[in-house]
C-alpha positions in Angstrom: 10.9 -13.0 19.0 10.2 -16.2 17.5 11.9 -19.7 18.6 13.0 -20.0 15.1 14.9 -16.9 14.7 16.6 -17.8 18.2 17.5 -21.2 17.1 18.6 -20.1 13.4 20.7 -17.3 15.0 22.5 -19.7 17.6 23.3 -22.3 14.9 24.6 -19.7 12.6 26.7 -17.9 15.3 28.2 -21.4 16.0 28.9 -21.8 12.2 30.6 -18.4 11.9 32.4 -19.0 14.9 34.0 -22.0 13.8 34.8 -20.4 10.5 36.7 -17.6 12.3 38.6 -20.1 14.3 39.6 -21.8 11.2 40.8 -18.6 10.0 42.8 -17.8 13.1 44.4 -21.1 13.2 45.4 -20.6 9.4 44.6 -24.2 8.5 46.6 -25.7 5.8 43.4 -26.2 3.5 42.3 -22.7 4.1 45.8 -21.3 3.2 45.6 -23.4 0.1 42.1 -22.1 -0.9 43.0 -18.5 -0.4 46.1 -19.0 -2.6 43.9 -20.4 -5.5 41.4 -17.6 -4.8 44.0 -15.1 -5.0 43.5 -13.7 -1.5 46.6 -12.7 0.2 47.1 -14.8 3.5 47.7 -11.6 5.5 44.0 -11.0 5.1 43.0 -14.1 7.1 43.0 -12.6 10.7 40.7 -9.7 9.5 38.4 -12.0 7.8 38.3 -14.3 10.9 37.6 -11.0 12.9 34.9 -10.2 10.6 33.3 -13.5 10.9 33.7 -13.6 14.8 32.0 -10.1 15.0 29.2 -11.5 13.0 29.0 -14.4 15.2 28.7 -12.2 18.3 26.5 -9.9 16.8 23.8 -12.5 15.8 23.9 -13.7 19.4 23.7 -10.1 20.8 20.7 -9.8 18.4 18.6 -12.0 20.3 18.5 -9.6 22.9 18.8 -6.4 20.7 17.4 -7.0 17.4 19.0 -4.1 15.7 22.5 -5.5 16.3 21.4 -8.9 15.3 19.9 -7.2 11.9 23.3 -5.5 11.5 25.2 -8.5 12.1 23.2 -10.7 9.6 23.5 -7.8 6.7 27.2 -7.6 7.4 27.5 -11.5 7.1 25.3 -11.7 3.9 27.6 -8.8 2.3 30.9 -10.7 3.6 29.7 -14.0 1.8 28.2 -12.4 -1.1 31.9 -11.1 -1.6 33.1 -14.5 -0.9 31.0 -15.8 -3.7 32.3 -13.1 -5.9 36.1 -13.9 -5.1 35.4 -17.7 -6.0 33.7 -16.6 -9.4 36.5 -14.3 -10.1 39.0 -17.4 -9.4 36.9 -19.4 -11.9 36.8 -22.1 -9.1 33.1 -23.0 -9.9 33.4 -26.5 -8.1 34.0 -24.4 -4.7 31.2 -22.1 -5.4 28.7 -24.0 -3.0 31.0 -23.4 -0.2 30.3 -19.5 0.2 26.7 -20.2 -0.6 26.2 -22.7 2.2 27.7 -20.0 4.5 25.5 -17.3 3.2 22.3 -19.2 3.9 22.4 -19.2 7.8 22.8 -15.2 7.7 20.0 -14.9 5.4 17.9 -17.1 7.3 18.6 -15.2 10.4 17.8 -12.0 8.8 14.6 -13.1 7.2 13.4 -14.4 10.5 14.2 -11.5 12.5 12.4 -9.2 10.1 9.3 -11.6 10.0 9.2 -11.7 13.8 9.3 -7.7 14.2 
């Protein structure tokens, strides 16, 4: 297991844990964005759970690489879906947000695969 993988996974897990927290607390700016993207506010809890599960999975992946790979793949799929959602809403000025959230999951997955 490489040090880079461990560091990236911990940083990524922190990012996704914070994103889940924001969903759980239903921050006003998140509610505004969800409205503009056409995502029902009732989905926020589930979206937060998915992000939190991804964060926990990345941390567990340090000990059990298969769990880390599954978490990273799930997060990649999640944020590809977020990119599609932003594009469907035609709010291109916000496209960089889901892309920036996608990158740590990709980095974690790539480093995990490179270290095995």
